[in-house]
C-alpha positions in Angstrom: -1.7 59.6 50.8 1.0 58.0 52.7 -1.2 57.1 55.5 -3.7 55.7 53.1 -1.0 53.4 51.7 0.1 52.2 54.9 -3.5 51.2 56.0 -3.9 49.3 52.5 -0.6 47.6 53.1 -1.3 46.6 56.6 -4.8 45.3 55.7 -3.5 43.4 52.7 -0.7 41.6 54.8 -3.2 40.7 57.1 -5.7 39.3 54.6 -2.7 37.3 53.0 -1.8 36.0 56.3 -5.5 34.9 57.1 -5.9 33.2 53.7 -2.6 31.3 53.6 -2.7 30.2 57.0 -6.0 28.4 56.5 -5.9 24.4 56.5 -8.7 24.2 54.0 -6.6 25.2 51.2 -4.5 22.2 51.9 -7.4 19.6 51.7 -8.7 18.7 48.5 -9.0 20.8 45.1 -12.7 21.2 45.3 -12.6 22.6 49.0 -9.5 24.9 48.1 -11.3 26.5 45.4 -14.8 26.9 47.0 -12.7 28.6 50.0 -11.0 30.8 48.0 -14.3 31.9 46.4 -15.6 32.5 49.9 -12.8 34.5 50.9 -12.5 36.8 48.0 -16.3 37.9 48.1 -16.0 38.3 51.7 -12.9 40.4 51.8 -12.7 42.1 48.5 -15.9 44.5 49.0 -14.0 46.2 52.1 -10.6 46.0 50.4 -12.3 48.1 47.4 -13.8 50.5 49.6 -10.6 51.4 51.3 -8.8 51.6 47.9 -11.6 54.1 46.6 -11.1 56.1 49.6 -13.9 55.4 51.9 -16.7 56.8 49.4 -19.8 55.8 51.4 -21.2 54.2 54.5 -19.4 50.7 54.4 -22.6 48.6 55.8 -22.4 45.5 53.0 -18.6 46.1 53.4 -18.2 45.5 57.2 -21.3 42.7 57.1 -19.4 40.7 54.4 -16.1 41.0 56.4 -18.0 39.8 59.5 -18.5 36.4 57.6 -14.7 35.9 57.9 -14.8 36.0 61.6 -18.1 33.9 61.8 -17.3 31.2 59.0 -13.6 31.6 57.6 -11.4 31.8 60.9 -13.5 29.0 62.7 -13.4 26.6 59.8 -9.8 26.9 58.8 -8.0 25.9 61.9 -6.6 22.6 62.7 -9.4 21.5 65.2 -12.2 22.7 62.8 -15.2 20.4 62.4 -15.1 21.3 58.7 -12.1 19.1 58.4 -13.8 16.0 59.8 -16.6 16.3 57.1 -16.4 14.9 53.6 -15.1 16.9 50.8 -18.5 17.3 49.3 -20.0 18.8 52.7 -17.0 21.1 53.0 -17.1 22.6 49.5 -20.9 22.9 49.8 -20.8 24.8 52.9 -18.0 27.1 51.6 -19.9 27.6 48.4 -23.3 28.6 50.2 -21.7 31.1 52.1 -19.9 32.5 48.8 -23.1 32.5 46.7 -25.0 34.3 49.5 -22.3 36.9 49.9 -21.8 37.4 45.9 -25.5 37.7 45.6 -25.7 40.3 48.2 -22.7 42.2 46.8 -24.1 42.2 43.3 -27.5 43.7 45.1 -25.6 46.3 46.8 -23.9 47.3 43.4 -27.0 47.7 41.4 -28.8 49.8 44.1 -25.6 52.2 44.2 -25.5 52.6 40.7 -29.2 53.4 40.7 -29.0 55.7 43.5 -26.4 57.9 41.7 -28.7 57.9 38.5 -31.5 59.5 40.4 -29.3 61.7 42.5 -30.7 61.0 46.0 -34.0 62.8 45.1 -35.9 60.3 47.3 -36.7 60.8 50.9 -36.3 64.5 51.5 -37.2 64.3 55.0 -33.7 62.9 55.3 -32.3 66.3 55.1 -34.0 67.5 58.3 -31.1 68.6 60.6 -31.0 66.8 63.9 -28.3 69.4 65.2 -25.5 71.7 64.1 -22.0 72.7 65.2 -23.3 75.0 67.7 -26.0 72.7 69.3 -24.6 69.3 70.3 -25.8 69.1 73.8 -28.5 66.2 72.8 -25.5 64.1 72.0 -23.9 64.6 75.1 -27.1 64.2 77.0 -28.0 60.8 75.3 -24.5 59.5 75.9 -24.6 60.1 79.6 -28.3 59.4 80.1 -27.4 55.9 78.5 -24.6 55.4 80.7 -26.8 56.2 83.8 -29.4 54.0 82.7 -26.9 50.8 82.3 -25.9 51.5 85.9 -29.3 52.0 87.1 -30.4 48.9 85.4 -27.5 47.0 87.0 -28.7 48.1 90.4 -32.4 47.3 89.9 -33.6 51.2 90.0 -35.3 51.0 86.6 -37.1 47.9 87.3 -38.5 49.5 90.2 -39.6 52.7 88.6 -41.0 51.5 85.2 -43.9 48.8 84.7 -42.8 45.8 82.8 -44.7 46.4 79.5 -42.5 49.6 79.0 -39.2 48.5 80.1 -38.3 47.1 76.9 -39.4 50.1 74.9 -37.7 52.6 77.3 -34.5 50.5 77.2 -34.6 50.4 73.4 -35.1 54.1 73.1 -32.3 55.0 75.4 -29.8 52.7 74.1 -30.8 54.0 70.4 -30.3 57.4 71.7 -27.1 56.8 73.2 -25.7 55.0 70.2 -26.6 57.9 68.1 -24.7 60.3 70.3 -21.7 58.3 70.6 -21.4 58.2 67.0 -22.0 61.8 66.3 -19.7 62.8 69.0 -17.2 60.2 67.8 -17.4 61.6 64.2 -16.7 65.2 65.4 -13.8 63.7 67.5 -12.3 62.4 64.3 -12.9 65.1 62.2 -12.1 68.2 64.4 -10.8 66.8 67.7 -12.0 67.6 71.3 -10.2 69.5 74.2 -8.7 67.1 76.7 -11.7 67.6 79.1 -14.2 66.7 76.3 -12.1 63.9 75.3 -12.3 62.5 79.0 -16.0 63.0 79.2 -16.7 61.2 76.0 -14.4 58.0 77.2 -16.0 58.2 80.6 -19.5 57.9 79.1 -18.7 54.9 76.8 -16.4 53.1 79.3 -19.0 53.8 82.2 -21.8 52.3 79.9 -19.6 49.5 78.7 -18.7 48.3 82.4 -22.3 48.0 83.7 -23.5 46.4 80.5 -20.5 44.0 80.8 -20.9 43.3 84.4 -24.7 42.6 83.8 -23.7 39.8 81.2 -24.4 41.7 78.2 -20.9 41.9 76.6 -22.6 42.2 73.0 -23.9 45.5 73.9 -20.5 46.8 75.1 -19.0 45.7 71.7 -21.8 47.4 69.7 -21.4 50.6 71.5 -17.6 50.6 71.1 -17.9 49.4 67.7 -20.1 52.6 67.0 -17.7 54.9 68.4 -14.7 53.3 66.5 -16.6 53.4 63.1 -17.4 57.0 63.8 -13.8 58.1 64.5 -12.5 56.0 61.4 -15.1 58.1 59.2 -14.2 61.3 60.7 -10.6 61.0 60.6 -10.3 59.0 57.6 -7.9 56.3 58.9 -7.7 53.2 60.7 -6.1 53.5 64.4 -4.6 50.0 64.4 -3.2 50.2 68.1 -6.8 51.1 69.4 -8.3 48.3 67.3 -5.6 45.7 68.2 -6.1 46.6 71.8 -9.8 46.5 71.5 -10.1 43.1 70.0 -7.5 41.7 72.3 -10.0 43.1 75.2 -13.0 41.7 73.7 -11.3 38.3 72.9 -10.1 38.0 76.3 -13.3 38.8 78.1 -15.4 36.5 75.6 -13.2 33.6 76.8 -14.5 33.8 80.4 -18.1 34.8 79.6 -19.7 31.2 79.6 -18.3 30.4 83.2 -18.9 34.0 84.5 -22.6 33.8 83.4 -23.2 30.5 84.9 -22.1 31.6 88.5 -22.8 35.2 88.6 -25.6 36.2 86.3 -28.7 37.5 88.0 -26.6 37.8 91.4 -26.5 41.8 91.4 -26.5 42.1 95.3 -23.6 39.4 96.0 -20.9 41.1 94.5 -19.6 44.8 93.8 -18.7 46.2 90.4 -15.1 45.7 91.1 -15.5 42.1 92.2 -17.5 41.2 89.3 -15.0 42.6 87.1 -12.2 40.7 88.8 -14.1 37.5 88.9 -14.5 37.9 84.9 -10.8 38.6 84.6 -10.1 35.6 86.7 -12.3 33.4 84.6 -11.0 34.6 81.4 -7.5 34.2 82.5 -7.9 30.6 83.5 -9.6 29.9 79.9 -6.8 31.4 78.3 -4.1 29.5 80.5 -6.2 26.1 79.4 -6.5 27.0 75.8 -2.7 27.8 75.5 -2.3 24.3 77.2 -4.2 22.6 74.6 -6.9 21.3 76.9 -10.1 20.8 75.6 -13.0 21.4 78.0 -16.5 22.6 77.9 -15.6 25.6 80.0 -13.0 26.7 77.4 -14.6 28.9 74.8 -12.7 31.3 72.6 -14.3 34.0 70.8 -14.0 32.1 67.5 -15.9 29.2 69.2 -18.5 31.5 70.4 -19.1 32.9 67.0 -18.9 29.6 65.1 -21.6 29.3 62.7 -19.9 26.6 60.7 -20.9 23.9 63.2 -24.6 24.7 62.6 -24.2 25.1 58.9 -22.1 21.6 58.4 -24.9 19.9 60.2 -27.7 21.6 58.2 -25.8 20.7 54.8 -24.9 17.2 56.1 -28.6 16.2 56.8 -30.8 18.3 54.5 -32.4 16.7 52.6 -30.9 13.5 53.3 -32.2 12.8 56.8 -34.4 16.1 57.3 -36.5 17.1 54.3 -36.4 20.5 53.0 -38.3 23.1 54.9 -40.2 24.6 51.8 -40.1 27.9 53.4 -41.9 26.9 56.6 -39.5 28.9 58.8 -40.1 32.1 56.6 -44.2 31.4 57.0 -44.0 30.7 60.7 -41.6 33.8 61.0 -44.4 36.1 59.5 -46.5 35.8 62.6 -44.0 37.8 64.4 -45.0 40.9 62.2 -48.6 40.8 64.0 -48.3 43.1 67.0 -48.8 41.1 70.4 -52.1 43.3 71.3 -53.7 42.1 68.2 -52.7 38.5 68.4 -51.9 37.7 72.2 -50.7 34.0 71.1 -48.1 35.5 68.9 -45.1 33.2 69.1 -41.7 34.5 71.0 -38.9 36.1 68.8 -36.8 33.2 68.9 -39.3 30.4 68.9 -38.7 29.2 65.2 -35.1 29.1 65.8 -35.6 26.9 69.1 -37.8 24.7 67.0 -35.0 24.3 64.5 -32.4 23.6 67.4 -34.6 20.9 68.5 -35.1 19.2 65.1 -31.4 19.3 64.1 -30.1 18.3 67.6 -28.7 21.6 68.7 -30.8 21.5 71.6 -31.3 18.0 73.5 -34.8 19.0 74.6 -37.3 21.6 74.8 -36.2 22.7 78.4 -32.8 23.2 77.3 -34.0 25.4 74.3 -35.6 27.7 76.6 -32.6 28.5 78.4 -30.6 29.5 75.5 -30.4 29.9 71.8 -28.3 28.5 69.2 -27.7 30.8 66.3 -28.8 29.6 63.0 -28.1 32.5 60.6 -29.7 33.0 57.2 -27.2 30.9 55.2 -28.3 27.7 56.9 -32.0 28.7 56.9 -32.0 29.2 53.3 -30.3 26.1 52.4 -32.7 24.0 54.8 -35.7 25.6 52.9 -34.6 25.2 49.3 -31.2 25.0 48.7 -29.1 27.0 46.1 -31.9 29.0 44.7 -32.9 30.6 47.8 -29.6 31.2 48.8 -29.1 33.4 46.2 -32.5 35.2 46.8 -32.1 35.7 50.3 -28.5 37.0 49.8 -29.8 39.4 47.4 -32.3 40.5 49.8 -29.6 41.2 52.7 -27.5 42.9 50.1 -30.4 45.2 49.0 -31.2 45.9 52.9 -27.8 47.1 53.8 -27.3 49.1 50.6 -30.6 50.8 51.4 -28.9 52.1 54.7 -26.1 53.1 52.5 -28.0 54.9 50.0 -30.2 56.7 52.7 -26.9 58.2 54.3 -25.3 58.8 50.9 -24.5 62.7 50.3 -25.9 63.6 53.6 -24.1 65.6 56.5 -23.6 63.6 59.8 -26.2 65.9 61.6 -29.1 65.1 59.3 -31.9 62.4 60.0 -30.8 60.6 56.8 -27.1 60.0 57.7 -28.1 58.7 61.4 -30.5 56.6 59.9 -28.3 54.9 57.6 -25.7 54.5 60.5 -28.2 52.9 62.7 -28.0 49.8 60.2 -24.7 49.1 62.0 -26.7 47.8 65.0 -28.2 45.1 62.8 -25.1 43.5 61.7 -25.2 40.9 64.7 -28.9 39.9 64.3 -28.4 39.7 60.4 -25.6 36.8 61.2 -27.3 35.0 63.8 -31.0 35.4 63.6 -33.5 33.8 61.2 -34.6 36.1 58.4 -38.2 36.7 59.8 -36.8 37.3 63.4 -34.2 40.2 61.9 -37.1 41.5 60.1 -39.0 42.0 63.3 -35.9 43.2 65.1 -35.4 45.8 62.2 -38.9 47.2 62.3 -38.8 47.8 66.0 -35.4 49.2 66.0 -36.0 51.5 63.0 -39.3 52.6 64.4 -37.7 53.7 67.6 -34.6 55.2 65.6 -36.7 57.3 63.3 -39.1 58.5 66.4 -35.6 59.4 68.4 -34.3 61.4 65.4 -37.3 63.2 64.7 -38.2 64.1 68.2 -34.3 65.5 68.3 -35.0 67.6 65.3 -38.2 69.0 66.8 -36.3 69.8 70.0 -33.4 71.5 67.7 -35.9 73.5 65.8 -37.5 74.9 69.2 -33.9 75.7 70.3 -33.3 77.8 67.3 -36.5 79.5 67.2 -36.4 80.2 70.9 -36.3 84.2 71.3 -33.1 85.7 72.6 -32.9 87.1 75.9 -32.4 90.9 75.5 -32.2 93.9 78.3 -35.4 95.5 79.1 -36.0 98.9 77.3 -35.4 101.8 80.1 -37.2 104.7 80.6 -35.7 107.9 78.6 -34.5 109.6 82.1 -33.1 106.2 83.2 -31.3 105.5 79.9 -29.9 109.2 79.8 -28.6 108.5 83.4 -27.1 105.1 82.7 -25.4 106.6 79.4 -23.9 109.5 81.6 -22.5 107.0 84.2 -20.9 105.0 81.5 -19.2 108.0 80.0 -17.9 108.8 83.2 -16.6 105.4 83.7 -14.8 105.6 80.6 
């Protein structure tokens, strides 16, 4: 109880500091009220989840809280682009985020109340056990195969073995398996602990994967893996490891600051530097970016973690120009994105996953030209997309859909043990947080369908393997002929 009270106190103080330090509250009354509304609906679900004793898988709670990082923190600083806009645009942007989150939160509440009434009678296959306390070898194999795969990919080994058509599916399957293994082991670590050698093996697998993913330029994959491990430990131990969280966030922020410069010089140059040299170069770029940022320099190469996750710039431009300069899209982005649902072997001309997002980027001026759009994507997010299609009504509808989506993951995992398929499927929803914040809705749906299909396939394959292990006949000593049996008995009695 004392630990829980301390957790609530520290989190409450942090939220209060985040709120009172915002420059938005010091502008006009409309902006201040809209900002307060957005902050409450983003932070309150997670706070109530802690107050209630962590009663369920916190999918919506984490998703709503992530909007504080993506929208609140970048828009509340002294150099925010939000402060350069008119009070009407500022208030509209903040109200749009708040309405989206409020609609999603209400959708989640309705689903959880409904699930409580039916007592989890649906989807009985979710009770299939993937493992048990005696058979956790699959989790260790999944973790270390994932770490090995990231190293082999870094050195180009996997691209020489696998044909190009299979590479994305093999990569997705191994990453899903590794994430499930990391989560299951992290949950056990929080609940019952590990022996020192197993702690070292667990940390080694996670760190090994993260190092090779990071030096390959995929810092986001490393963050997702570490986030899965941390979330599992928190749920198992029922407490927040503040020191570990603080150190982890500091490291992610530091490396994110040098990400752009490092990618520009060393991306796809695997043979030129060793792993140690690549990490050293990244630390160098991040340190230079940190020094420049602390000195107040405004350079294109200086990007903090907040600047890289700043969706307020996109939202401000969309709200400021739609429908004044760019007419409402009237659902066109959703209709165009539906083409992604058709498999490529049926429709060879199916657009690329981010094709619609690139088109939006060109029209709103986020990309200078088509060639630039092919080199990088600009995160749009479902809130700006809903506004550009039909303003307030669609914002509420889309927010409700996202709330129902994450509530479904919570319900699937509800009242199930960590070793069961239902719980692990619900846990896999954590991997959709990033796409749900940055991608357009149909691109997210395509990502969900692919990821969920692979996840369920992996889980039931593991369950089949577990059943085979349980049903395998035990190895027993052969039956000896009567004379030999008596001779053996006599020898044993003499030995006694």
